[in-house]
N, CA, C and O atoms as a MOPAC input file, in Angstrom:
PM7 MOZYME 1SCF
protein

 N    -45.84700 1   -11.41400 1   147.58000 1
 C    -44.41600 1   -11.24100 1   147.66300 1
 C    -43.92800 1   -10.68400 1   146.31900 1
 O    -44.31500 1   -11.17500 1   145.25900 1
 N    -43.08200 1    -9.66500 1   146.37500 1
 C    -42.61000 1    -9.04800 1   145.14500 1
 C    -41.60600 1    -9.95500 1   144.43900 1
 O    -41.00100 1   -10.83400 1   145.05400 1
 N    -41.44500 1    -9.73000 1   143.16200 1
 C    -40.56900 1   -10.57700 1   142.37000 1
 C    -39.11300 1   -10.52700 1   142.81300 1
 O    -38.48300 1   -11.58300 1   142.88400 1
 N    -38.53500 1    -9.34800 1   143.11900 1
 C    -37.13400 1    -9.36000 1   143.56300 1
 C    -36.92600 1   -10.15000 1   144.86300 1
 O    -35.91600 1   -10.83400 1   145.02300 1
 N    -37.87100 1   -10.05100 1   145.77100 1
 C    -37.75700 1   -10.79900 1   147.02900 1
 C    -37.87700 1   -12.28900 1   146.75600 1
 O    -37.14800 1   -13.09500 1   147.33500 1
 N    -38.79300 1   -12.65100 1   145.87700 1
 C    -38.96400 1   -14.05100 1   145.50600 1
 C    -37.69700 1   -14.59100 1   144.82800 1
 O    -37.28600 1   -15.72000 1   145.09300 1
 N    -37.08900 1   -13.79700 1   143.96600 1
 C    -35.85300 1   -14.21800 1   143.29600 1
 C    -34.72400 1   -14.38700 1   144.30900 1
 O    -33.95600 1   -15.34600 1   144.22500 1
 N    -34.61600 1   -13.46900 1   145.26200 1
 C    -33.56300 1   -13.54700 1   146.27100 1
 C    -33.71400 1   -14.79100 1   147.14000 1
 O    -32.74300 1   -15.50800 1   147.38400 1
 N    -34.91500 1   -15.03800 1   147.59600 1
 C    -35.15200 1   -16.18400 1   148.48000 1
 C    -34.92500 1   -17.50000 1   147.74400 1
 O    -34.27800 1   -18.40400 1   148.27400 1
 N    -35.45200 1   -17.61100 1   146.53100 1
 C    -35.29600 1   -18.87700 1   145.80700 1
 C    -33.85400 1   -19.10100 1   145.36500 1
 O    -33.39700 1   -20.24400 1   145.32700 1
 N    -33.12400 1   -18.03000 1   145.02900 1
 C    -31.71400 1   -18.17900 1   144.66000 1
 C    -30.89000 1   -18.62400 1   145.86100 1
 O    -30.03800 1   -19.50500 1   145.74500 1
 N    -31.14500 1   -18.01500 1   147.01000 1
 C    -30.42400 1   -18.41500 1   148.21800 1
 C    -30.76200 1   -19.85300 1   148.60600 1
 O    -29.87700 1   -20.61600 1   148.99400 1
 N    -32.03000 1   -20.22100 1   148.50500 1
 C    -32.43500 1   -21.59100 1   148.85000 1
 C    -31.79400 1   -22.60100 1   147.90500 1
 O    -31.33300 1   -23.65500 1   148.34300 1
 N    -31.76400 1   -22.28300 1   146.61200 1
 C    -31.13500 1   -23.19200 1   145.65000 1
 C    -29.63700 1   -23.30400 1   145.91500 1
 O    -29.06100 1   -24.38600 1   145.79500 1
 N    -29.01200 1   -22.19300 1   146.27200 1
 C    -27.58000 1   -22.22400 1   146.57500 1
 C    -27.26300 1   -23.07000 1   147.78400 1
 O    -26.34200 1   -23.88600 1   147.75000 1
 N    -28.02500 1   -22.88200 1   148.86800 1
 C    -27.79000 1   -23.68000 1   150.07200 1
 C    -28.08100 1   -25.15700 1   149.82700 1
 O    -27.33900 1   -26.02500 1   150.28600 1
 N    -29.16400 1   -25.44000 1   149.10400 1
 C    -29.47300 1   -26.84000 1   148.79900 1
 C    -28.36800 1   -27.44800 1   147.94200 1
 O    -27.97000 1   -28.59300 1   148.15200 1
 N    -27.87800 1   -26.68100 1   146.98300 1
 C    -26.81300 1   -27.17400 1   146.12500 1
 C    -25.51800 1   -27.41600 1   146.87700 1
 O    -24.78700 1   -28.36000 1   146.57800 1
 N    -25.23100 1   -26.56200 1   147.85900 1
 C    -24.02600 1   -26.75800 1   148.66700 1
 C    -24.10300 1   -28.07300 1   149.43000 1
 O    -23.13800 1   -28.83600 1   149.46200 1
 N    -25.26300 1   -28.33800 1   150.04700 1
 C    -25.38800 1   -29.56900 1   150.82100 1
 C    -25.43900 1   -30.80400 1   149.93200 1
 O    -24.85000 1   -31.83100 1   150.26900 1
 N    -26.13100 1   -30.71900 1   148.80700 1
 C    -26.16100 1   -31.85700 1   147.88200 1
 C    -24.78000 1   -32.07300 1   147.27400 1
 O    -24.33400 1   -33.20900 1   147.11600 1
 N    -24.10400 1   -30.96800 1   146.93200 1
 C    -22.75500 1   -31.08500 1   146.39200 1
 C    -21.78200 1   -31.67700 1   147.38900 1
 O    -20.88300 1   -32.42600 1   147.00600 1
 N    -21.94600 1   -31.35600 1   148.66600 1
 C    -21.08400 1   -31.93300 1   149.69400 1
 C    -21.30700 1   -33.44000 1   149.81000 1
 O    -20.37400 1   -34.19300 1   150.08900 1
 N    -22.53800 1   -33.87000 1   149.59500 1
 C    -22.82800 1   -35.30000 1   149.66200 1
 C    -22.15900 1   -36.05300 1   148.51200 1
 O    -21.78900 1   -37.21800 1   148.65400 1
 N    -22.00600 1   -35.36800 1   147.36100 1
 C    -21.37700 1   -35.99600 1   146.19400 1
 C    -19.92100 1   -35.56800 1   146.02400 1
 O    -19.30900 1   -35.84100 1   144.99100 1
 N    -19.36400 1   -34.89400 1   147.03900 1
 C    -17.96500 1   -34.45900 1   147.05200 1
 C    -17.65500 1   -33.49700 1   145.89100 1
 O    -16.64100 1   -33.64900 1   145.21000 1
 N    -18.53200 1   -32.51400 1   145.67300 1
 C    -18.32100 1   -31.51600 1   144.62700 1
 C    -17.83800 1   -30.18100 1   145.18700 1
 O    -17.63600 1   -29.23700 1   144.42400 1
 N    -17.65200 1   -30.08300 1   146.48600 1
 C    -17.07900 1   -28.92700 1   147.17600 1
 C    -17.80800 1   -27.61500 1   146.88900 1
 O    -17.15600 1   -26.58400 1   146.72100 1
 N    -19.11300 1   -27.62500 1   146.82900 1
 C    -19.87700 1   -26.39200 1   146.70300 1
 C    -20.12300 1   -25.91500 1   145.28600 1
 O    -20.84700 1   -24.93900 1   145.08900 1
 N    -19.54800 1   -26.56900 1   144.30300 1
 C    -19.75000 1   -26.12400 1   142.92500 1
 C    -21.20500 1   -26.25500 1   142.49100 1
 O    -21.70000 1   -25.43800 1   141.71500 1
 N    -21.87300 1   -27.25800 1   142.97800 1
 C    -23.27100 1   -27.45200 1   142.62300 1
 C    -24.13100 1   -26.30900 1   143.13700 1
 O    -25.09500 1   -25.92300 1   142.47600 1
 N    -23.80900 1   -25.76300 1   144.28900 1
 C    -24.53900 1   -24.61400 1   144.82500 1
 C    -24.40500 1   -23.40200 1   143.93400 1
 O    -25.37900 1   -22.68300 1   143.70900 1
 N    -23.21400 1   -23.16600 1   143.42400 1
 C    -23.00100 1   -22.03300 1   142.52000 1
 C    -23.77200 1   -22.22600 1   141.23200 1
 O    -24.40500 1   -21.29200 1   140.74000 1
 N    -23.72600 1   -23.41800 1   140.68600 1
 C    -24.42600 1   -23.70300 1   139.43400 1
 C    -25.93100 1   -23.53700 1   139.60400 1
 O    -26.58400 1   -22.94300 1   138.74700 1
 N    -26.49200 1   -24.05400 1   140.69700 1
 C    -27.93200 1   -23.92200 1   140.91600 1
 C    -28.34000 1   -22.47600 1   141.16100 1
 O    -29.41000 1   -22.05800 1   140.71900 1
 N    -27.51600 1   -21.71300 1   141.85000 1
 C    -27.82300 1   -20.29700 1   142.08000 1
 C    -27.84200 1   -19.51500 1   140.77500 1
 O    -28.74800 1   -18.71400 1   140.54300 1
 N    -26.85400 1   -19.74000 1   139.92800 1
 C    -26.80400 1   -19.05000 1   138.63900 1
 C    -27.97900 1   -19.45000 1   137.76700 1
 O    -28.57200 1   -18.60300 1   137.09800 1
 N    -28.32100 1   -20.72600 1   137.76500 1
 C    -29.45000 1   -21.18900 1   136.95300 1
 C    -30.76800 1   -20.59600 1   137.44500 1
 O    -31.61800 1   -20.21400 1   136.64000 1
 N    -30.93900 1   -20.52000 1   138.75400 1
 C    -32.17000 1   -19.95200 1   139.30900 1
 C    -32.29200 1   -18.47500 1   138.98300 1
 O    -33.35900 1   -18.01000 1   138.58200 1
 N    -31.21100 1   -17.73900 1   139.15200 1
 C    -31.23700 1   -16.31600 1   138.84200 1
 C    -31.42000 1   -16.09100 1   137.35100 1
 O    -32.09600 1   -15.14700 1   136.94300 1
 N    -30.83000 1   -16.94400 1   136.54000 1
 C    -31.02800 1   -16.86600 1   135.09000 1
 C    -32.48700 1   -17.06500 1   134.70600 1
 O    -32.98800 1   -16.41000 1   133.79200 1
 N    -33.16300 1   -17.96300 1   135.39800 1
 C    -34.58800 1   -18.17100 1   135.15500 1
 C    -35.37600 1   -16.89400 1   135.41200 1
 O    -36.24000 1   -16.52700 1   134.61600 1
 N    -35.08600 1   -16.22500 1   136.50600 1
 C    -35.81900 1   -15.00200 1   136.82400 1
 C    -35.48900 1   -13.87600 1   135.84100 1
 O    -36.36200 1   -13.07300 1   135.51300 1
 N    -34.25600 1   -13.80600 1   135.37300 1
 C    -33.89200 1   -12.79100 1   134.39200 1
 C    -34.61700 1   -13.03500 1   133.08000 1
 O    -35.16400 1   -12.09900 1   132.49800 1
 N    -34.63300 1   -14.26000 1   132.60700 1
 C    -35.32900 1   -14.59000 1   131.36400 1
 C    -36.81900 1   -14.33600 1   131.50500 1
 O    -37.44500 1   -13.82400 1   130.57700 1
 N    -37.39400 1   -14.67700 1   132.63200 1
 C    -38.81500 1   -14.45300 1   132.87000 1
 C    -39.13200 1   -12.95300 1   132.85700 1
 O    -40.16700 1   -12.55600 1   132.32300 1
 N    -38.26900 1   -12.11900 1   133.43000 1
 C    -38.48400 1   -10.67400 1   133.43300 1
 C    -38.38600 1   -10.10300 1   132.02300 1
 O    -39.15400 1    -9.21100 1   131.66300 1
 N    -37.45500 1   -10.60400 1   131.22900 1
 C    -37.32600 1   -10.14800 1   129.84100 1
 C    -38.56100 1   -10.52200 1   129.04300 1
 O    -39.06500 1    -9.71100 1   128.26700 1
 N    -39.05500 1   -11.74200 1   129.22400 1
 C    -40.25700 1   -12.17600 1   128.51100 1
 C    -41.47500 1   -11.35500 1   128.92600 1
 O    -42.29900 1   -10.99700 1   128.08500 1
 N    -41.59000 1   -11.06100 1   130.20200 1
 C    -42.71700 1   -10.23700 1   130.67800 1
 C    -42.64000 1    -8.83500 1   130.11400 1
 O    -43.66500 1    -8.25400 1   129.76000 1
 N    -41.45700 1    -8.28900 1   130.02400 1
 C    -41.27600 1    -6.96300 1   129.46400 1
 C    -41.64300 1    -6.92900 1   127.99100 1
 O    -42.25100 1    -5.96600 1   127.52400 1
 N    -41.27900 1    -7.97200 1   127.25600 1
 C    -41.58000 1    -8.03500 1   125.82300 1
 C    -43.07300 1    -8.23400 1   125.55600 1
 O    -43.59900 1    -7.71200 1   124.57200 1
 N    -43.75700 1    -8.98100 1   126.42100 1
 C    -45.19400 1    -9.21000 1   126.20300 1
 C    -46.02700 1    -8.00100 1   126.61800 1
 O    -47.13600 1    -7.82400 1   126.11200 1
 N    -45.52400 1    -7.16800 1   127.52100 1
 C    -46.26700 1    -5.99900 1   127.96400 1
 C    -46.12900 1    -4.81100 1   127.02300 1
 O    -46.85400 1    -3.82600 1   127.16900 1
 N    -45.23100 1    -4.88000 1   126.08000 1
 C    -45.04200 1    -3.75900 1   125.15800 1
 C    -45.98400 1    -3.81700 1   124.00200 1
 O    -45.95200 1    -2.94300 1   123.13500 1

């Protein structure tokens, strides 16, 4: 599986999981947004590190 597809799937999964967990704690979906941003941030940092090590 390519990295962009993996990032898309894991970001969406983290967002949906965060929405349901946030609903259980009465956070109205904010947790889903936070988890999605954190997951995508992980993939961005990982891509930057890979680019720096390959040079």
